[in-house]
C-alpha positions in Angstrom: 111.0 97.1 143.3 110.2 93.5 144.5 109.0 91.2 141.8 105.5 90.7 143.4 104.9 94.5 143.6 106.0 95.0 140.1 103.8 92.2 138.8 100.8 93.6 140.7 101.4 97.1 139.2 101.6 95.6 135.7 98.4 93.7 136.2 96.6 96.9 137.4 98.0 98.8 134.5 96.7 96.1 132.0 93.3 96.1 133.7 93.1 99.9 133.6 94.1 100.0 129.9 91.5 97.3 129.1 88.8 99.2 131.0 89.5 102.6 129.3 89.8 100.9 125.9 86.4 99.3 126.6 84.8 102.7 127.5 86.3 104.4 124.4 85.2 101.6 122.1 81.7 101.8 123.5 81.6 105.5 122.8 83.0 105.0 119.3 80.5 102.4 118.3 77.7 104.5 119.7 78.8 107.7 118.0 79.9 106.1 114.7 76.4 104.5 114.3 75.2 108.0 113.4 77.8 108.9 110.7 75.7 107.5 107.9 72.5 109.2 109.3 74.2 112.6 109.4 75.5 112.1 105.8 72.0 111.3 104.6 70.7 114.4 106.3 73.4 116.6 104.8 73.3 115.2 101.3 70.2 117.1 100.1 71.9 120.4 101.1 75.0 119.5 99.0 73.6 118.6 95.6 76.9 119.4 93.9 78.6 116.6 95.8 78.0 112.8 95.3 76.6 110.9 98.3 79.9 109.1 98.7 81.8 112.4 99.1 79.4 113.6 101.7 79.8 110.3 103.6 83.6 110.6 103.4 83.5 114.2 104.7 81.3 113.1 107.7 83.7 110.2 108.3 86.8 112.5 108.3 85.1 115.0 110.6 83.8 112.2 113.0 87.2 110.5 113.3 89.1 113.8 113.7 86.7 115.0 116.4 86.6 111.6 118.2 90.4 111.5 118.7 90.6 114.2 121.3 87.4 112.8 123.0 89.0 109.4 123.3 92.2 111.0 124.7 90.1 112.9 127.2 88.1 109.8 128.3 90.7 107.1 128.1 94.0 109.0 128.2 96.7 109.3 125.5 97.1 105.9 123.9 93.5 104.6 124.3 92.7 102.2 121.4 89.3 101.0 120.0 90.6 98.8 117.2 92.2 95.4 118.0 94.2 95.4 114.7 96.4 98.1 116.2 97.0 96.0 119.3 98.1 93.0 117.1 100.4 95.2 115.0 102.0 96.9 118.0 102.6 93.5 119.7 104.2 92.1 116.6 106.3 95.2 116.2 107.6 94.8 119.8 105.6 97.7 121.2 104.3 96.4 124.6 103.7 92.9 126.1 101.4 90.5 124.3 99.4 89.8 127.5 98.5 93.5 127.9 97.4 93.8 124.3 95.2 90.7 124.6 93.5 92.1 127.7 92.9 95.3 125.9 91.3 93.5 123.0 88.9 91.8 125.3 88.0 95.1 126.8 87.4 96.5 123.4 85.1 93.6 122.4 83.0 94.0 125.5 82.9 97.8 125.1 81.8 97.4 121.5 78.9 95.1 122.3 77.8 97.5 125.1 78.1 100.5 122.7 76.0 98.8 120.0 73.4 97.8 122.6 73.2 101.4 123.9 72.7 102.7 120.3 69.9 100.2 119.6 68.1 101.1 122.8 68.8 104.8 123.3 68.8 106.2 119.7 65.3 106.9 118.3 64.0 104.5 115.7 63.9 107.3 113.1 67.7 107.6 113.4 68.3 103.8 113.0 67.5 103.5 109.3 71.1 102.7 108.4 71.6 100.2 111.2 70.8 97.1 109.1 73.7 98.0 106.8 76.1 97.4 109.7 75.5 93.7 109.8 75.5 93.0 106.1 78.9 91.3 105.7 80.2 90.7 102.2 78.7 92.7 99.4 76.6 90.8 96.9 78.7 88.8 94.4 81.9 89.0 96.5 83.4 85.6 97.3 84.8 84.6 100.7 88.3 84.5 99.4 88.0 88.0 97.9 86.6 89.4 101.1 89.4 87.9 103.2 92.0 89.2 100.7 90.5 92.7 100.9 90.4 92.9 104.7 93.9 91.5 105.1 95.4 93.9 102.5 93.6 96.9 104.0 94.6 95.9 107.5 98.2 95.5 106.4 98.3 98.9 104.8 96.5 100.7 107.6 98.8 99.4 110.3 101.9 100.2 108.3 100.7 103.8 108.1 99.9 103.9 111.8 103.3 102.5 112.8 105.0 104.9 110.5 103.1 107.9 111.9 104.1 107.1 115.5 107.7 108.1 114.8 106.9 111.4 113.0 108.1 114.5 114.8 105.5 116.7 113.0 102.3 116.4 115.0 100.1 117.2 112.1 101.6 114.5 109.9 101.4 112.0 112.8 97.7 112.9 113.4 96.4 113.2 109.8 98.3 110.5 108.0 96.3 107.6 109.5 93.0 109.4 109.0 93.8 110.1 105.3 94.9 106.5 104.8 91.7 105.3 106.4 89.6 107.3 104.0 91.5 106.0 100.9 91.2 102.4 102.2 87.5 102.8 103.0 86.9 103.9 99.4 89.0 101.1 98.1 87.1 98.4 99.9 83.6 99.9 99.8 82.2 97.5 97.2 83.8 94.4 98.7 83.4 94.3 102.5 82.3 97.7 103.4 85.1 97.7 104.5 85.4 97.0 108.2 89.1 97.1 109.2 87.9 97.0 112.8 86.9 93.5 114.0 85.3 94.9 117.2 82.9 97.2 115.4 81.9 94.4 113.0 81.4 92.0 116.0 79.4 94.6 117.9 76.7 94.7 115.2 77.0 91.1 114.3 76.3 90.2 118.0 73.0 92.0 117.9 71.9 91.9 114.2 73.4 88.6 112.9 73.3 89.9 109.3 75.6 87.2 107.9 77.0 83.8 108.6 79.2 83.1 111.6 82.0 81.5 109.5 82.0 84.5 107.1 82.2 86.8 110.1 85.1 85.0 111.7 87.2 84.6 108.5 86.5 87.9 106.8 86.1 90.3 109.7 88.4 88.8 112.3 91.1 86.4 110.9 91.8 88.5 107.7 92.3 91.9 109.2 94.2 90.5 112.2 96.5 88.6 109.9 97.1 91.7 107.9 97.9 93.6 111.1 100.3 90.9 112.2 102.1 91.0 108.9 102.4 94.8 109.1 103.8 94.6 112.6 106.4 91.9 111.7 107.5 93.8 108.6 107.9 97.0 110.7 109.8 95.1 113.3 112.2 93.6 110.7 112.7 96.9 109.0 113.4 98.7 112.3 115.6 96.0 113.8 119.0 97.2 112.3 118.4 100.7 113.6 117.4 99.3 117.1 120.6 97.2 117.2 122.7 100.2 116.3 121.2 102.3 119.0 121.6 99.5 121.5 125.3 99.0 120.5 126.0 102.7 120.9 124.4 102.6 124.3 126.6 99.7 125.4 129.8 101.3 124.1 131.8 102.8 127.0 132.4 106.5 126.6 136.0 107.8 126.9 136.8 109.2 130.4 136.8 112.9 130.5 140.1 114.6 131.5 140.2 116.4 134.8 141.2 120.0 134.9 144.6 119.1 136.5 145.3 116.4 133.8 144.4 118.9 131.1 146.7 121.6 132.6 149.6 119.1 132.9 149.1 118.1 129.3 149.3 121.7 128.2 152.6 122.2 130.2 154.2 119.2 128.6 153.2 120.4 125.2 
């Protein structure tokens, strides 16, 4: 293929991925805005469970159900969290330029999804919306919030990268979801947590519930730095195996004997 045609095809592929990521992110922000509302409705019918457990159950169900929806809308591989793009780029999974364009698409889609939720969802179902723009929890310092988001972003992306190589489809599907739940519980009293800069930005853009510097450092720099570290660690860990595979691929295979040569060899023996 001539270089110009190949370049044009790559550009179209990057734009297509950015568009589908934007659509999927808009849907996720819109749908996830109702997770807390649904949990609040269900909680009175489950008095034997604490409110946090009901919220976690709704979160698990929501994430599990949204995955096939995102695959149907955006195709297999659609992303709605830029921390995964950073981790994949650092781990050598795809060109950086394509990941950047996808992150831009996600940010635009998130803002559109939050705007749609604020305008289309009835006010009675928006009682939890102010919580989305809160930022750090009371008494949590800027440094502690950054450390929390960076650590959670690091662990989440290590789990995601590990799950990609799993042959068992159930392990590959459920391990990131289960990890997400544990990490949400771990960071609940510090940053929420977010672990998704685009979702945080979507609500910050409309609600402005905390300071701009806090938003940039805690909900963008920290989780992206954690994702970058996870990707580099994974790349370093997988590098020896990649080199071995490349070495085996370059090694010339021994020529196969023809039938005549094999017959002649038998006669001599």
